[in-house]
C-alpha positions in Angstrom: 0.0 0.0 0.0 2.9 2.3 0.7 4.1 1.9 -2.9 0.6 2.9 -4.2 0.8 6.1 -2.0 4.2 6.9 -3.5 3.0 6.4 -7.0 0.0 8.7 -6.3 2.3 11.3 -4.9 4.6 11.2 -7.9 1.6 11.5 -10.2 0.5 14.5 -8.3 3.9 16.1 -8.5 4.1 15.5 -12.2 0.6 16.9 -12.7 1.6 20.0 -10.8 4.9 20.2 -12.7 3.2 20.1 -16.1 0.5 22.6 -15.2 3.2 24.9 -13.7 5.2 24.9 -16.8 2.3 25.1 -19.3 0.0 27.3 -17.2 1.8 30.5 -18.1 2.8 31.5 -21.7 5.8 33.3 -20.3 7.0 30.2 -18.4 6.3 27.9 -21.3 8.4 30.1 -23.7 11.1 30.3 -21.1 11.1 26.5 -20.7 11.3 26.0 -24.4 14.7 27.9 -24.4 15.9 25.2 -22.0 14.4 22.5 -24.2 16.3 23.8 -27.3 19.6 23.3 -25.5 18.8 19.6 -24.9 16.7 18.9 -28.0 13.8 17.6 -26.0 10.1 16.8 -26.9 7.2 19.0 -25.7 5.5 18.2 -22.4 2.2 16.2 -22.7 -0.5 17.1 -20.1 -2.3 14.3 -18.2 -5.8 13.7 -19.5 -8.0 13.9 -16.4 -10.6 11.4 -17.7 -8.4 9.0 -19.6 -6.2 6.7 -17.6 -4.5 5.4 -20.8 -2.8 8.7 -21.6 -0.5 8.7 -18.6 2.4 6.9 -20.2 3.0 9.5 -22.9 2.9 12.2 -20.3 5.3 10.4 -18.0 7.6 9.7 -21.0 7.6 13.4 -22.0 8.6 14.4 -18.4 11.4 11.8 -18.5 12.7 13.1 -21.8 12.7 16.6 -20.4 14.1 15.8 -17.0 17.3 17.8 -17.2 15.7 20.9 -18.9 12.9 20.7 -16.2 15.4 20.8 -13.4 17.4 23.6 -14.9 14.3 25.6 -15.7 12.8 25.1 -12.2 16.1 26.1 -10.5 16.2 29.2 -12.7 12.6 30.2 -11.8 13.3 29.5 -8.1 16.3 31.8 -8.1 14.4 34.9 -9.2 12.0 36.8 -7.0 8.5 36.1 -8.1 5.3 34.6 -6.9 6.0 31.3 -8.6 9.6 30.9 -7.2 8.5 29.0 -4.1 6.5 26.5 -6.1 9.4 26.1 -8.5 11.7 25.5 -5.6 9.5 22.8 -4.2 9.1 21.1 -7.6 12.9 21.3 -8.2 13.5 19.7 -4.9 11.1 16.9 -5.7 12.7 16.3 -9.1 16.2 16.2 -7.5 15.2 13.2 -5.4 16.1 9.7 -6.6 12.8 8.3 -5.4 10.9 10.7 -7.7 13.1 9.8 -10.7 13.0 6.0 -10.0 9.2 5.9 -9.5 8.7 8.0 -12.6 10.7 5.6 -14.7 9.0 2.6 -13.1 5.5 4.0 -13.7 6.3 5.0 -17.3 7.5 1.4 -17.9 4.3 -0.2 -16.4 1.9 2.3 -17.8 3.3 2.0 -21.3 2.8 -1.8 -21.2 -0.7 -1.4 -19.9 -1.7 1.5 -22.2 -1.7 -0.6 -25.4 -3.9 -3.3 -23.8 -6.2 -0.7 -22.3 -6.8 1.1 -25.6 -7.3 -2.3 -27.4 -9.8 -3.4 -24.8 -12.0 -0.4 -25.6 -12.6 -1.5 -29.2 -16.1 -2.5 -30.1 -15.0 -5.3 -32.3 -12.9 -7.0 -29.7 -13.8 -10.7 -28.9 -13.6 -12.1 -25.4 -11.0 -14.7 -26.2 -8.7 -12.0 -27.7 -9.2 -9.8 -24.7 -8.2 -12.6 -22.4 -5.0 -13.2 -24.4 -4.2 -9.5 -24.2 -4.6 -9.4 -20.5 -2.6 -12.6 -20.0 0.2 -11.1 -22.2 0.2 -7.8 -20.2 0.3 -9.8 -16.9 3.3 -11.8 -18.2 5.0 -8.7 -19.5 4.7 -7.0 -16.1 5.9 -10.1 -14.2 8.9 -10.2 -16.5 9.8 -6.8 -15.2 10.4 -8.4 -11.8 13.1 -10.6 -13.3 14.9 -7.7 -15.0 14.7 -5.5 -11.9 18.5 -5.6 -11.1 19.2 -4.3 -14.7 16.5 -1.6 -14.3 17.9 -0.5 -11.0 21.5 -0.2 -12.4 20.2 1.8 -15.4 18.2 4.1 -13.0 21.3 4.7 -10.8 23.5 5.4 -13.9 21.0 7.8 -15.4 20.3 9.5 -12.0 24.0 10.2 -11.5 24.3 11.5 -15.0 21.4 13.9 -14.3 23.2 14.8 -10.9 20.2 13.6 -8.9 20.9 12.7 -5.3 21.7 9.1 -4.6 19.1 6.7 -3.1 18.9 6.5 0.6 17.0 4.3 3.0 14.6 6.3 5.1 15.5 6.7 8.8 13.4 4.4 10.9 11.4 5.9 13.7 13.0 5.3 17.0 10.6 3.7 19.5 10.5 5.1 22.9 11.9 2.5 25.3 10.5 4.1 28.4 6.9 3.6 29.2 4.6 6.6 29.3 4.3 8.2 32.7 0.7 7.3 33.1 1.5 3.7 32.8 4.1 3.6 35.7 2.5 2.5 39.0 2.3 5.3 41.5 3.3 8.1 39.1 -0.2 9.6 38.9 -2.4 11.1 41.6 -5.1 8.7 42.5 -8.6 9.8 41.8 -11.3 9.0 44.4 
């Protein structure tokens, strides 16, 4: 369940990021100057009603990752109303967890997107639909076997993009002493 929450959070960050960049013509034009330096593709907005269009949007963010970080750092450095939001988005993009989850979701969504759009056809037969779903399930389970390679690629790409290295979150330290109210004789008796 924790992974689903992280995916939802990353999707929320990506939605905010795309709307931040494309929401203002001035920012969009400014971002395109960063894109020209990297020869990137344009950002694709999430479609709020279609689940199937998430893969192309995630892919466009991955292809624009370096220009996005540079653009957000530039916007954050100037004094404007949008600098705080740009700073927060830049910090989110500079975390390995964001990059890794983005790559992973793009990989999964791209495999599911073709099946999802094929399942919406009127002429689809039940037998063919079952085969497509089985193939998608096998394709996703195949990802588990190739995870070490995927992890190594993600680490290499993240270091190339100068994203912080992955870290294990600090565990919460449990209090070893009992609460005062549980110690015999520590409270005033009520009569």
